[in-house]
C-alpha positions in Angstrom: 22.0 9.9 -6.7 23.4 10.8 -10.1 22.3 14.4 -9.7 23.8 14.5 -6.1 27.1 13.3 -7.5 27.0 15.8 -10.3 26.4 18.6 -7.8 29.3 17.4 -5.7 31.5 17.3 -8.7 30.6 20.8 -9.7 31.0 22.1 -6.2 34.4 20.6 -5.9 35.4 22.2 -9.2 34.3 25.5 -7.7 36.6 25.1 -4.7 39.7 26.7 -6.2 37.9 30.0 -7.0 36.7 30.1 -3.3 40.4 29.8 -2.2 41.3 32.7 -4.5 38.5 34.8 -3.1 39.7 33.9 0.5 43.3 35.0 -0.3 42.1 38.3 -1.7 39.9 38.9 1.5 42.7 38.0 3.9 41.2 34.8 5.2 43.3 31.7 5.7 42.6 29.2 3.0 41.6 25.7 4.2 44.1 23.0 3.5 42.7 20.9 0.7 44.3 17.9 -0.9 45.2 18.5 -4.5 42.7 16.9 -6.9 44.1 14.2 -9.0 43.0 12.7 -12.3 42.2 9.5 -10.3 39.6 11.3 -8.2 38.0 12.7 -11.3 37.8 9.3 -13.0 36.3 7.8 -9.8 33.6 10.5 -9.8 32.9 9.9 -13.4 32.7 6.1 -12.9 30.4 6.6 -9.9 28.1 9.0 -11.8 27.9 6.5 -14.8 27.2 3.6 -12.4 24.4 5.6 -10.7 22.9 6.6 -14.0 22.9 2.9 -15.1 21.2 1.8 -11.9 18.6 4.5 -12.1 17.7 3.8 -15.7 14.8 1.4 -16.2 15.6 -2.0 -17.5 15.6 -1.8 -21.3 15.2 -5.5 -21.9 13.9 -8.5 -20.0 16.6 -10.8 -21.2 17.5 -13.8 -19.1 20.2 -13.1 -16.6 19.3 -9.4 -16.1 18.1 -8.1 -12.8 15.3 -5.6 -12.4 16.1 -3.9 -9.1 13.1 -1.5 -9.1 10.7 -1.6 -6.1 7.6 -3.6 -6.8 4.3 -2.0 -5.8 0.9 -3.5 -5.9 -0.7 -2.9 -9.3 -4.0 -1.7 -7.9 -5.3 0.1 -4.9 -6.9 -1.6 -1.9 -10.3 -0.3 -3.0 -10.0 -1.9 -6.4 -8.7 -5.1 -4.9 -11.5 -5.3 -2.4 -14.0 -4.9 -5.3 -12.8 -8.1 -7.1 -11.2 -10.2 -4.3 -14.4 -12.1 -3.6 -14.8 -13.0 -7.3 -11.3 -14.4 -7.3 -11.9 -16.3 -4.1 -15.1 -17.8 -5.6 -13.1 -18.9 -8.7 -10.6 -20.6 -6.4 -13.3 -22.4 -4.5 -14.9 -23.6 -7.7 -12.0 -25.9 -8.4 -13.8 -28.4 -6.2 -15.9 -29.6 -9.2 -12.7 -30.4 -11.1 -11.3 -32.3 -8.2 -14.5 -34.3 -7.9 -14.3 -35.1 -11.7 -10.7 -36.1 -11.5 -9.6 -33.5 -14.1 -6.2 -33.1 -12.6 -4.6 -31.0 -15.3 -7.6 -28.6 -15.5 -7.7 -28.4 -11.7 -4.0 -27.3 -11.6 -4.5 -24.7 -14.4 -7.6 -23.2 -12.8 -6.0 -23.3 -9.4 -2.9 -21.4 -10.6 -4.8 -18.8 -12.5 -7.3 -18.1 -9.7 -4.6 -18.1 -7.0 -2.4 -15.7 -8.9 -5.1 -13.1 -9.1 -6.2 -13.6 -5.5 -2.7 -13.4 -4.3 -2.2 -9.9 -5.8 -5.5 -8.6 -4.5 -5.0 -9.9 -1.0 -1.4 -8.4 -0.9 -2.8 -5.0 -1.9 -5.5 -5.2 0.8 -3.0 -6.3 3.5 -0.6 -3.5 2.7 -3.4 -1.0 3.1 -4.2 -2.2 6.6 -2.8 -0.6 9.8 0.7 -1.9 10.8 -0.7 -3.6 13.9 -3.0 -5.9 11.9 -0.5 -6.9 9.2 1.4 -9.7 11.0 -1.8 -11.6 11.6 -3.0 -11.1 8.1 0.3 -12.1 6.6 0.2 -15.3 8.7 -3.3 -16.1 7.3 -2.1 -15.1 3.8 0.8 -17.5 4.1 -1.4 -20.4 5.4 -3.8 -19.8 2.5 -1.2 -20.0 -0.2 0.6 -22.9 1.5 -2.6 -24.8 1.3 -3.0 -23.8 -2.4 0.5 -25.0 -3.2 -0.1 -28.3 -1.4 -3.4 -28.7 -3.2 -1.5 -28.2 -6.5 1.1 -30.8 -5.6 -1.7 -33.3 -4.5 -3.4 -32.7 -7.9 -0.2 -33.3 -9.7 0.2 -36.6 -7.8 -3.5 -37.4 -8.4 -4.0 -38.1 -4.7 -7.7 -37.7 -4.0 -7.4 -37.9 -0.2 -4.8 -35.2 0.0 -6.7 -33.0 -2.6 -9.8 -33.2 -0.3 -7.7 -32.4 2.8 -5.9 -29.4 1.3 -9.1 -28.1 -0.4 -10.7 -28.1 3.1 -7.7 -26.3 4.5 -7.8 -23.7 1.7 -11.5 -23.0 2.2 -11.0 -22.6 6.0 -8.1 -20.2 5.4 -10.2 -18.2 3.0 -13.0 -17.9 5.5 -10.6 -16.9 8.2 -8.8 -14.2 6.2 -12.1 -12.8 4.9 -13.4 -12.5 8.4 -10.4 -10.3 9.3 -10.2 -8.1 6.2 -13.8 -7.4 5.3 
């Protein structure tokens, strides 16, 4: 965008010489509005704003926004290679739930779910557009169950932990039947 604005600025600066060339050739010059200092300042401000928006964020200080597009960090092939291992780690939290190790369960659940979430997202994005809505619904169901399991572990509610763990395992089986 900044380069487009720079090109427009340079082309508008070249306009008077075209008018002189037209006068010399006998053509009628086009009626143009006289350029003012305000227009030049606006162009300069727009170019500066575009350059600032296009520059990568220099710091990650609180209160700053990073407006760059987020892409999956890995390809779908790489994600498919490790997604089962991440799912196994997520399923292994059962032993922590049975032992009543609530803090450890939450920590393990969050670490495993984070990795699995990235991998599944990369796989879903690589699928054909017709399959994505169903896969996104399953993805949402899976991670809603994970979140509910995390809350149940925080509340130390064994009954809900067992219920949400079962929902999570069913959602994993369903999503793997569709993507693999």
